[in-house]
Structures are given as structure tokens and as C-alpha cells.
N, C-alpha and C positions, 0 to 999 in steps of 0.2 A: 711069810710075806705080809707086809702091812697093808691093810685095806686103804684105798685112796683117801677116803674121808678121815679115817683115823690118822693116817700119815699127815694130812694137812693140819689136823688139830694139834698133833704132837709138835709139828714144826712151828705152828703159831705160838704155842706155849713156850717153846724153846726160844723163839725170837723175842717174845715179850720179856722173858727173863734176861736175854742178852741186852735188850734195850734198857731195861731197868739197871742192870749192872753198869753198862756203858754210861748211862746218864749219871749214875752216882760218881763214877770215876772222873767224868768230864764236866762236873757241875759248873766249874768255872769257865769252861770253853764256850765260845760264842756259837750259837746254833745258826744254821742256814736252811734255806728251803731247797730240798732235793726232790727231783722228779723221777719216779720209778715207772718204767714201761715194761709190760709183761706180754707174753705171747698169747694169752687168752684171759677172759674175765675170771675164770675159776681160780687161776693162780693169783690174780690180783686180790680176789676176795679172801683168799686164805691168809693174806697179810694185812689188808686194809683195816680190818676190825681190831687188830692187835696194836695198831699205831696209836689208837686212842685220841687223846686231846692234841697230840702232835700232828694230826691230819689237818691239812689246810684245804685241799681240794680233792674231790673224788670225781674223776671224769667218766662220763657216760658214753661218749662217742668212741673212745679208745680205752683199752685196758690199762689205765694208768692212774696214779694218784700223786699228789704233792704233799710233802710232810716237812715240818720244821724240826730238824735233827742236828745233833752234833756230828762231827766227822766220824767218830767211832760208832755212833748209832747207825749212821748210813752204811758204814762198812759192814756192820753186823748183819744188816738186812741184805746187802749185796752178796755177802759170802754164803748165805744159807737159804736164800729163797729159791723156789722152783719156778722155772719159766720166766726168769727176769732177763729182759733183753737189754736194758740200759738203766744206768743211774747217772743223773747229771745235776749239777748245780743250776739253780734258777738264774738265768741270764737276764740282762737288761737289753731291751730293744728301744729304738728311738724313732720319733717322728721324722719322716723323710722330707720335711719342708725346707724351704729356703729361709724369707721374711718375713662400678660400685654400682629403670631397668634399661641398661644397654646389654646387648648380647655379647658376652665375652668372646674374644677372637677364637678361643679354642672350640667353642660350640659351633662356630662357622667352619673352622678348619676340619673338624671331623664330620661335617655335613649333617649334624643332628636334625636340623629343621627340615631337610628333605625327607628324612625318615618319618617325621611326625605325621605325614599323610597316612601312613600305615599304623603307627602306634607312637604314643608318648610315654609308654612304659606302664600303663595301667595294669594292675594285678601282679606285677613283678615285685619281689621283696629283695632289697639290697641291705645287707648288714655292713655298716661302716664301723670297723673296729679301730678306734682312734682315741682322741682326748675328750670325747663327749660332744655336746652341742649346746648352743644357747637357745633354749626353747622359747625365749621371749622374742626372738628375731622373727619378724613378720614374713620373712622369705625362706624359712628353714626347710620347707618341704613337708610331705605327708609322713610325719613320724608316728609309727604305730606301736613301737615298743622300745623301752630304754632300760639298760642295766649298767651299773658300775661294777667293775672288777678290781677297782683300786680302793684299798682299805682307807676309810676316813674321808673319801671324796665322793660326792654325788656325781650324777651324770653331767651336771653343769660344766661347761667348758671354760676353765680358767686359763687356757693356753691359746685357743683360737684356731689351732690346726684342724681339729675335728669339725668345727663349724664350717671351715673353708672347704674341706674335702667333701663333706656331705652336700654342701651347696652346689658343687660342680656336678655331683651325681644327679641331684633332683631338686634344686631350688625351684620354687613355684613359677609358673608362667602366668604372672599376675599383673603385668603392665607396670611394674616398678622393680627397682633393684637389679637383679640378674636373673637368668634362667638357667636351669641345669640341662644336662644331656637328656635325661628321662624325667621330665617334670611331673609326671603322673605316677611314677613308681612309689612304692612304699619304702620308708626308711626304718631300719632297726638299728638303733645306736647303742653300741657296746663300748663303754669306756674302759679300754685296756691300757691306756697310757695316762700317766698322771698329768696334773696341771703343769708340771715341770717338763713334760714332753717325753717321758720314758716310762717303761713298764716291764715287768718280769715275764718270762716265758710262761709261768704258771697261769697268769691272768690272761695272756693272749690265747693259750690253749683253751682256757675256760670260756673265752669269748667265742671261739670257733665252735666249741661244744654247744653253747647256748644258741648260736645262730642256726646251727643245723637242727637242733631240737625244736626250734620255733618256726621252721619252714622257710628259711632264707633260700633264695635262688642263687644269689651272688654274695660273696664275701669280699669286701674291698679293704685292703690293709696297706695304708701308706706309712709303713714302718719297716724296720729291719735292723739287723745286727750282723757283725762279721763272723760269728761263731754258729755252727750248725747245732741243732737240737733234735735228738731222736723223737722226743715227745711232740715237738712242733711239726716235724715232718710227718709223723704218724697221724697227727690231727688233720693236716692238710690232705693227706692221702685218704683218710676216712671221710672227710667232708666231700671230696670229689666222688668217692665211691657211693656216697649217699645222694648224689645228684646235684651237688652245689659247685658252681664255678668259683674258684679262688683266684683273686687277682692281687698282686703285690708290687710294691715299688722296688725298682732295680737297685737304688742306692745313689748317693750323691758324692762319692769319693772321687769321681772323675777318672777312674782307672779300671783295670780289668779284674779287680777283686770281686768276690761273690758276696752278696748280701742275702740273708735268710729272713723270711721264708721264700723270697722271690726266686732264689736259685733252685728250689726243689722242683723236680720235673713236673709234678702235678699242679704247681702254681703257674699262673701266667705272669711273666716278669715284664714290667713296663719301663722302658727308657723314656727320656724326655727330649722333645724338640722345641724350638722357639717358633715365633710367628712366621719366620722365613723358611721353615722346614729344615733348618740346620740342627745338627746334633748339639744338645746343650753341653757346654764344656764340663759341667759338674756331673753329668749323668754317667753312671758306670756302664761298662760295655763288656762284651764277651759272649761265649757260646750259649749262655743261659738266657740271653735276651730274646723275648718272644715277639714283642710289638712295641710301638711307640705311641705316645700321646703328647698333647701340648702341655708344657710344664715350665715355661719361662714367663714371668710377669702375668700369671693367670689371675683373672679377677673373679672373686667369689665372696660369699658371706663371711663375716667374722662377728664375734660377740659385739653387741650393741655399743657403739661409741669407741671401739678400739681400733678401727681402721683409719687410714689416712689416704687422702687423694690429693693430687697436686697438678699444677700447671704453670706455664710461664708465657709471657708475651714479650716480644722485642719489636719495636716499631709497629707495623701493621700485621706482623706475623704472630700467630698464636700456636703454641706447642703443648702437646700432652707431655706430662712429666711424671717422674716417680719421686715420692718424698724420700729423702735420705733419713734413715733411722737416727733419731736423736734431734731432729729438726724442731724448731718452734712451730706453733700453729698460728696462722694469720695470713694476711695479704699485704705485701710490701710493694708500693709503686716507687719508681725511681729511674735514674739513668743507668744504662748498662755499660760497663767497661770491661774490655777483654784483658786478661792477666796471664796468658800463657798457662804454664803448669802451676803458677802461683808459688814458686819456691824462693822468690827474691833474687834469683840470678838474672843476668842480662837477658832481656827479652821475655822474662817471666815475672814481671812485676806489675802491680796495679798502680795506676796514677793516684795522686793524693785526692783527686776529685771523687774517688770511689766512696769516700766517707759519707755515710747516710744514704748511699745508693746500692747498686747491685754489682757484685763481682762475678764475671764469667771466667771460670777456671777450667782448664782441660784436665781430664783424668791422666794419671801416669806419674812415675818417679816417686812422688811423696804420697803419704797416706791421706785419706779423706779428712781425717782429724786435723792433720797438719795444714791442709788447704783451707779448711774452715778457720783454723787458728790464725793463719796469715791474713785472711780477709777480716777477721775480727780485730786484729792488731791495727788495721788501717781504718777501722770505724765503719766498715760496710754493714748494711742492714739486711741484705739478702745475698744468697750465693747460688749461682747456677754452675753445676759441674757437668760438663759435656763429655761424652765418651770419646776414647781414642781409637775405638774399633767400631764396626758397624753395629747399629742397634742401641737400645737403651740398656740400663742395668739397675740393679738394686744394691744398696750399700748401707753401711753404718759408720758413724764416727766414734762408736764405742763410748758414748757418753751423751751429754745433752749440750745444746747451744741456744742462746736467745735469738739467733739468726734463723730466718726461714731459708732452708737449703733444699734444693731440688736437683734432679739429674735429667739430662736430655740425651737423646741419641747423638751419635757422631754427625749424622746428616743434619739434624736440627741445630746442633752446635755450629756446624759449618755455615748454615744459613744465617744464624744469629751473628756470627763473627763477621760475615760479609757485609752486614748492615753498618759496620763501623762503630766507633766509640761515641758515648754520650747520647745514644738513642734512647728515647723513653720506653719503659717497659714495666713489667711487674712479675713477681713470683708469689705463689700462694700455696698454702697447705691447709687443708680443712679436715676436721674430724668427720668420720664416716662410719657406716655400718658395713662397709665393704672394703676390700683391700686386694692388692696384687701380691701374690707370693710366688716363689720359684722353687722347684724341686721335682724329683720323680714322684714325690707325694702328690703333686698337682696333676701330673700326667696320669697317674693310676685311676682316679675317679672318672676321667674321661672314658677310659676303656670299660670300667665297671658300669658306667651309664649306658654305653652301647650294648653291653651284655644284658642289661636289664631290658632294653628294647627287644632283644632277641627272645628272652623268656616271656615277655608280654605277648608277643605275636606268634611264637613258635609252637605253642602247645606241647604235645608229647615229643615233638621233634627236638625240642630244646633240652639237650643233655649236655653235660660238660664237654664231652668230646666233640659234639656237633657245634656247640657255641665256639669252642676254641678254633675249630676248623673254619667256621664262617668269619670269625674275626681276622684270622691270619691270611686266609686265601684271598680275601677281598681288600686287604690293606693297600694303601697307596705306597707303591714301591719307592724307597728312598735309598740313597747311597749306592753301593754296588748292586748290580742286577740280582734279583732274588734275595733270599734271606742273608743278612750280614750281621756282624757282631755289634754294630753301633745302633742300628734301627730295628733289628729283628726282621719281621716280615714287612715292616714299614708303618706308616701312619694309619691308625684305626679309622675306618670309614663306615659310618652308620648306615647310609642308604644302601650301599652295596651289600653289607652284611645282612641287613634286614631282607633285602631282595633275595639273597642267597638262601637263607634259612626259612623265611616265612612265606615267600612267594614262589620258592622252588625253581628259580631261574637258573641256578647253578652259578650265577654271579660272574663277574669279571673284575679285573683290577679296578679299584675304586678311583674316583677322581676327587679332587679337593672340593668340599662343599662350600658354597658361597651364597646360599639362598636366604630368603625369608625376611627376618625381622629387621636386618640392617643395624647400623650402629645407632645407639641411643645417645643421650646427652649428659650422662652422669659425670663424665670427665671433661665436659666442654664448658665449664663455668668460666674459663679464662678466654673464651672467644668473645671478649668484650674489650672495650678501651679500658686502660688502667683505672680511670676515675670511676667508671661504672662498676668495674670489678671490686674496687675498694668499698663502694657504697653498698653493694650486695653482700659483702663479706664472703663472696664465693661460696654461696650455699649450694648444696647438692641439688641438682634438678633431676626429676624423675620423668620417665617416658609417659606419654599420655596418648 
């Protein structure tokens, strides 16, 4: 009988020889990153030292490592290793985003301000695993630790997604910009997605490993992919076993497909709702959905100067608007003319007088780019695109235009149309350090922020199972009575969850929070006459 230690050594030598031989035979083959998951640390260690320079990551939280290997090298390891549970190629996961101090509607919707009488999150640590953060942003929250897991990129956020999600968790309560759900919580920023918005399993697992090792209470992951990973699942399971609550975005495919890591049982999967509590059309649904958060046109921090804010006025009416991606920046006064859907057919044309003025076009039938092109062909200087269903929307023209282009809700579009043609108005888009984005990515940090409040006030009662229970049992029930596949338990409610876990009341079904700070003025620069608007250049105003 071979002694266990001797057997491990012999196997290691044999595997090293196999790797060498395979490497020689496949010198011309492209290598890939493979993740190896073992049943225990001893079996992992028997091999990890033999991988040598091909080792990319050695995980501490779970018995796994990542290595850069050819297909034959990976096969050699898989066929001869003891205790090997899985071998998988490194997958790519993506930011679950969509697309300035006022209190964002989502903070009100989850009732965060009502919970602040008990806690604002002090002492809780939230690890945001995303595209990094802009540390120069004055509103970025209390960042205590940063690490990048993307080769060649620092933690600086060249994408914007990570700065936005971290701001929803814990943007400072400092009387300007926005405020997060848990403004006194500590943020740990792990860059696991590149500036292009994607990242491999190996880096995400390393981020989870890092977060647990450095004392995170909550891990927030606004990311996902369609394929499961044994290593990622094991990392989530191990993090929860270590006392960390893991929260992830359900996905933006708008169907009942699963997205990972959200679909893993130990992760809390977050779907998105809009400001009216309707299920967001892009939000994935199904039996793995646990809870919902605000995720449509959510306002938060972005890297300095990369945000856009917009508004419009028609006659004496002033409207909040969304900038259409690709729009020019500026303020355009002019007369407003209604153009139907703006496709040039009967009843859907702009009058010649629109030249130098503002075209109001309805959404539908033709693309946004085509609508803008039609307005451009007639010499319009600005464009309003109003929705053809309730609420506002975010959109892109898949390019750029010299026109200022904004969107309005159907309700505001109806009001503008009712004022008639040739009414004076204005459209404006301005550069900002804040922006509205949509996605289950935006819903996820709302839930992570509430979880941070629970860890802040819950003491030893705040365990992953207790936090999950408080979040779900006190949620505002939406859709079908009880849990359903679109909303999960319903909309997360901060005051009821805090009362349940921290005050020991047992809680009851939450009600929609409406308290506290009220709406600020950051998006209200257009509540001015067009002339005053143009003179001010529609500068961003801050609360005072």
C-alpha cells in the first residue's frame, strides 16, 4: 500500500511529467484559463505546486485554483487528479446595467430614510464586486479597501457601472449629489469586471475570496452570465458559510432563463421594478427570484463628467426628461411642433416651421435613430421623443447627433401635445457627475444597502439566514399574493426589515417608504422660462 503522502508526491511528479509532455505536443495550441475545484485542500495542494508558472490564482476560501493550460494539459490533470470535483473553462460574466443631492426615488421606495433613525449602516462592510470606482468622486462613500482582479487595469472605473452601483449602496449623506441606502456603511471595492464591462469567473471568485478574507458582511454583485460554474457556486456557498450575505442581479434578458451567480440557492437573486412598482420588462423572472428592488431610471454616481441630465419645457409646463444616448449637450430654446411618429407618412410629418425649432415625435414603428434623422433632415435643432406606453424610458440612437435629444413619459408627452403646435419651449442636456441607469444591476445594490443596515444594527443576530429571512418576510408584497416568480417576496423594505431583525418586533409586511429628505433640485434646472434656462446653461443645482 502506498502511503498517502508518498502517493500524492508520486502523482504530482507524474502529472508534472504529463503537463510537460502535453505542453511540448501542444506548443502551437492556444491556452485557456481552467478552474479546478477539489473536495478538500489536501487534494488541491497535491497538484497546485506542480502547475508552476501556469498557476493564475490559488483560492483560499474554497479548495480550487485557476491555471493557464492547453486543452491537453487540462485533460491530463482532470484524468489523474484525486478528489477533483470539476474542471471548467473560465467564463465571462457581464455587468447587469442598462445605460444627479436629490434623494433618488429608489431610496424613498425602499423606505431607507425611515430606517435611518435606527441605523445608517455604520460598521457594516459591503464588498461591491463590479467595474471599480471613481475615487475622485466627492460622493463615492466611505471606501476602506480596493483591489483590482483585472490584469492591466487599476480599480479606477473606466466603465461607470461600478461607481453607479456603489453609490446606490452607500453614497454619502452630505447635502449634495445623491444619497445611498446605507450612507454610513463601509465600501470594499473589488474590480472583477473590466472597463469594457465583463470579467472572467476566475477573477469574480477571487473577488469573493478577497471580500470574505477582509471581513465583508455583504457581497453585492450586479453581474451574471447564462452558464453555471462549479467554482463560482462553491465560492458563493463558502462565503455564506463564512457568515457573508451574497446578493446578485437576476439578469436583464426579460425571460425565465437563469443567470449565475444569482440563480444559486445561497445567493439572494434580485429582480427589478420601476417607480410605479411594475415589474421591469427587461428583468428576468422564475423560481430563483428572491426579492425585488428599484431598477428603472435609478439615479446614482458615475465617474466625474460622464453623466448626462436632461429636461424639457413646453409653454408653462416643465418636465423631467431622460437624455437619449448620442445626444448633443446644450440648451435649445424654440417653438415645439408635434410630428406623430415622425416617419413622413400621413399624419406623422413635421411642418416646415420645425426648422431651427423643436420636433416632438412619438416613440414607435421606426427606430430612434430614424426619428432623429427625420428631424435633422427638416432642420430641427432639438427633439423630444415621448413614450407610447406609460412612464419614461432610456434609449440610444446608436451614434451621435448635433441635435439635443431627450425623452419624456407618455403622460408628459400627452400634456405637451395638448398645448398645440408653435408653443415656446426648450430642451436641455447637461454634463453631470450623476446619471440614471436601468437594470437588475441597479436593483441589486438597493437590497445590498438594506442588508448593510441589518448588519449594522443586528449584532450577532445578523447571520446570512437571518438577514435573508428579514429581507424577504418584510418585503412589500407585489404581484400575486405571496412569493411569485416576477417579484419574489416583493419590494425590499428597509424599516420593516430593520424592525424585524434589530428591534425584535417580528415585523409585518412592509409599506412603501415615503419619508424624509424629499425631492431635491438636481434635475429641476428646467423649471425656468426658456430664456432664463439658456442664460444659466442649465447648470446642475445642489441641495442646500
